[in-house]
C-alpha positions in Angstrom: 101.5 14.1 -1.5 98.7 13.4 0.9 99.6 16.5 2.9 99.5 18.6 -0.2 96.0 17.3 -1.1 94.7 18.1 2.3 96.1 21.6 2.1 94.5 22.1 -1.3 91.1 21.1 0.0 91.5 23.3 3.0 92.5 26.3 0.9 89.5 25.6 -1.5 87.1 25.4 1.5 88.5 28.7 2.8 88.1 30.3 -0.5 84.5 29.1 -0.9 83.6 30.3 2.6 85.2 33.6 1.9 83.2 33.9 -1.4 80.0 33.0 0.4 80.7 35.6 3.1 81.5 38.2 0.4 78.3 37.3 -1.5 76.2 37.5 1.6 77.7 40.9 2.5 77.1 42.2 -1.0 73.6 40.9 -0.9 73.0 42.7 2.4 74.5 45.9 1.1 72.3 45.6 -2.0 74.9 45.5 -4.6 73.6 42.1 -5.9 70.0 43.1 -6.0 69.8 43.5 -9.9 71.4 40.0 -10.3 69.1 38.5 -7.7 66.1 39.9 -9.5 67.2 38.5 -12.8 67.9 35.1 -11.2 64.8 35.0 -9.0 62.4 35.4 -12.0 62.7 31.9 -13.4 63.0 30.5 -9.9 59.8 32.2 -8.9 58.1 30.9 -12.1 59.1 27.4 -11.3 58.1 27.8 -7.6 54.7 29.1 -8.8 54.2 26.1 -11.0 55.0 23.7 -8.1 52.8 25.8 -5.8 49.8 25.6 -8.2 50.4 21.9 -8.6 50.4 21.5 -4.8 47.3 23.6 -4.4 45.5 21.6 -7.1 46.5 18.3 -5.5 45.3 19.5 -2.1 42.0 20.6 -3.8 41.5 17.2 -5.4 42.3 15.4 -2.2 39.7 17.6 -0.3 37.2 17.0 -3.1 37.7 13.3 -2.8 37.2 13.4 0.9 34.1 15.5 0.4 32.8 13.1 -2.2 33.3 10.2 0.2 31.5 12.0 2.9 28.7 12.9 0.5 28.4 9.2 -0.5 28.1 8.2 3.1 25.5 10.9 3.8 23.5 9.8 0.7 23.6 6.2 1.9 22.4 7.3 5.4 19.6 9.4 3.9 18.5 6.6 1.6 18.4 4.2 4.6 16.3 6.7 6.6 14.0 7.2 3.6 13.5 3.4 3.2 12.6 3.2 6.9 10.2 6.1 6.7 8.5 4.6 3.6 8.0 1.3 5.5 6.6 3.2 8.5 4.4 5.2 6.1 3.0 2.1 4.5 2.3 0.6 7.9 0.6 3.8 9.1 -1.5 3.8 5.9 -2.6 0.2 6.5 -3.4 1.0 10.1 -5.4 4.0 9.0 -7.2 2.0 6.3 -8.1 -0.8 8.8 -9.2 1.9 11.3 -11.5 3.5 8.8 -13.1 0.2 7.7 -13.6 -0.9 11.3 -15.0 2.5 12.2 -17.5 2.0 9.4 -18.5 -1.4 10.6 -18.8 -0.1 14.2 -21.0 2.8 13.0 -23.2 0.3 11.0 -23.7 -2.0 14.0 -24.4 0.9 16.3 -27.3 2.0 14.2 -29.0 -1.4 14.1 -31.0 -2.5 17.1 -31.8 -6.1 18.2 -29.0 -7.7 16.3 -25.7 -9.1 17.4 -22.6 -9.1 15.3 -19.2 -10.8 15.2 -16.4 -9.1 13.3 -14.3 -11.5 11.2 -11.2 -11.2 9.0 -11.2 -12.6 5.5 -8.4 -15.1 5.3 -9.1 -16.7 1.9 -11.0 -15.9 -1.3 -12.4 -18.2 -4.1 -13.6 -16.1 -7.0 -13.6 -18.8 -9.6 -16.4 -19.1 -12.1 -17.5 -22.4 -10.5 -18.0 -21.0 -7.0 -17.6 -17.7 -5.3 -16.9 -17.8 -1.6 -14.6 -16.5 1.1 -13.2 -18.0 4.3 -13.3 -16.1 7.5 -11.4 -16.6 10.8 -14.5 -17.2 13.0 -16.2 -20.5 13.7 -18.4 -22.5 16.1 -16.3 -21.4 19.1 -17.3 -17.8 18.2 -21.0 -18.6 18.0 -21.0 -19.0 14.2 -23.5 -21.4 12.6 -24.5 -22.4 9.1 -27.0 -20.0 7.5 -26.0 -16.9 9.3 -25.9 -13.8 7.1 -22.7 -12.0 6.4 -22.6 -8.3 5.6 -20.5 -5.1 5.8 -21.5 -1.5 6.3 -22.0 -1.3 2.5 -24.4 -4.2 2.1 -25.0 -7.9 2.0 -22.0 -10.2 1.4 -23.5 -13.7 1.6 -24.3 -16.4 4.1 -22.4 -19.1 6.1 -22.5 -22.5 4.3 -19.7 -24.4 6.2 -18.3 -24.1 9.7 -15.3 -25.5 11.6 -14.2 -24.6 15.1 -12.2 -21.6 14.1 -13.2 -20.8 10.5 -16.2 -20.6 8.2 -17.0 -20.6 4.5 -19.2 -17.8 3.2 -21.1 -18.2 -0.1 -21.1 -14.8 -1.8 -24.4 -13.4 -3.2 -22.8 -13.2 -6.7 -22.3 -17.0 -6.7 -24.4 -18.8 -9.3 -26.0 -21.0 -6.7 -27.0 -18.0 -4.5 -30.6 -16.6 -4.5 -31.8 -13.8 -2.1 -35.4 -12.8 -1.8 -35.4 -9.0 -2.3 -37.5 -5.9 -3.0 -36.9 -2.5 -4.5 -36.7 0.1 -1.8 -38.8 2.8 -3.6 -41.5 0.8 -5.4 -41.5 -2.2 -3.0 -41.6 -4.5 -6.0 -40.4 -8.0 -5.0 -38.1 -10.3 -6.8 -35.0 -12.4 -6.3 -31.3 -11.6 -6.6 -29.3 -14.3 -8.3 -25.6 -14.5 -9.1 -24.4 -15.0 -12.7 -21.4 -16.8 -14.1 -19.8 -13.4 -14.9 -20.0 -12.5 -11.2 -22.6 -9.8 -11.5 -26.0 -9.7 -9.9 -29.4 -9.9 -11.5 -32.8 -9.0 -10.1 -35.3 -11.5 -11.6 -38.9 -12.7 -11.1 -40.3 -9.2 -10.9 -43.9 -9.0 -12.0 -44.5 -7.2 -15.4 -46.9 -4.7 -13.8 -44.3 -3.6 -11.3 -42.1 -0.6 -11.9 -38.3 -0.8 -11.8 -36.5 2.5 -11.6 -32.8 2.8 -12.4 -30.5 3.7 -9.4 -33.2 2.4 -7.0 -31.7 0.4 -4.1 -32.4 -3.3 -3.8 -32.8 -4.6 -0.2 -33.5 -8.0 1.3 -37.2 -8.7 1.8 -37.0 -11.3 4.5 -39.3 -13.7 2.6 -38.2 -17.3 2.8 -36.6 -16.8 6.2 -33.0 -17.0 4.9 -32.0 -13.3 5.5 -33.3 -10.6 7.8 -35.2 -7.8 5.9 -33.9 -4.4 4.9 -30.2 -5.2 4.3 -28.9 -3.3 1.2 -28.0 -5.7 -1.7 -27.1 -3.2 -4.4 -28.3 -0.6 -6.9 -30.3 -1.0 -10.2 -28.1 -0.1 -13.1 -30.2 -1.2 -16.1 -33.6 -2.8 -16.8 -34.2 -5.9 -18.9 -37.7 -6.4 -20.3 -38.4 -8.7 -23.3 -41.6 -9.4 -25.2 -43.4 -12.6 -24.3 -41.5 -12.9 -21.0 -43.5 -13.6 -17.8 -41.2 -11.5 -15.6 -39.0 -8.5 -16.0 -35.3 -8.3 -14.9 -32.7 -5.8 -13.9 -28.9 -5.7 -13.6 -27.8 -4.8 -10.1 -24.5 -3.5 -8.9 -23.4 -4.4 -5.4 -21.9 -1.6 -3.4 -19.5 -4.2 -1.9 -16.2 -4.9 -3.7 -16.0 -8.7 -3.3 -12.4 -8.7 -4.6 -11.1 -6.5 -1.8 -13.0 -7.7 1.2 -10.9 -7.7 4.4 -13.4 -7.4 7.2 -17.0 -8.7 7.4 -19.8 -8.9 10.0 -21.6 -12.1 10.8 -25.1 -11.5 12.2 -25.1 -14.1 15.0 -28.5 -13.1 16.4 -30.3 -14.3 13.2 -31.2 -17.9 12.7 -32.6 -19.0 9.3 -36.2 -20.3 9.5 -36.8 -23.8 8.3 -40.0 -23.7 6.2 -39.7 -27.3 4.9 -42.0 -28.7 7.6 -44.8 -26.5 6.3 -44.1 -27.5 2.7 -44.4 -31.2 3.8 -47.8 -30.6 5.5 -49.1 -28.9 2.4 -48.2 -32.0 0.3 
């Protein structure tokens, strides 16, 4: 029985091989072309579907790869932009410092017979009680109490305290500050005082003197506390009341005390002590 089963399988295999050979021969001859066309149509449709699916999957994979590369590129560009922004800010600060220092240098170059020390502002006190700044220059730099402090835009104040490497400057808009001054055009004399609001006021101007708006106010040098002809500010409005002994004016400083970064200390000027003459008069 085993022999019969083996013969049957052999005969079946032979028949199948013969049929395959006949089918291939008929296909080569072309007899099966109509049948192949009928059978290939659904197979081609199925093949097309799988092909389209494969193409779509490849496209999606490529898009995902491109998206990943784009994200990496965006991250790189953002990092470069951040670095460039930091560099731009640094360059702007350097340019700003250069412009301010150039202004100070130009100012000092146009003034004869005066020595200056440039200082950085390292602290600010703009409270209503006292208005002052701290600079990074002291006795070892030749700074002494009473020395005037200015910028290329005008008078800032004077030194009131000194240590070896720092000094405190009383601003001219401090309530306890008073600067002998005069109007540049009319030469009318008065005194610049600071108010609680932080603004400047020109006071003690004789009633018969003329005050003109927009006229510059400069130091007069009277009293010996400041050298003459340093710009203090500009007249913005005039205050004149009936029965008052003097007339007054509001003055706007050209210096922005809130944004001071560099100042000049006039080291060649020493305040004059007039108290000895006052004692002799008494």
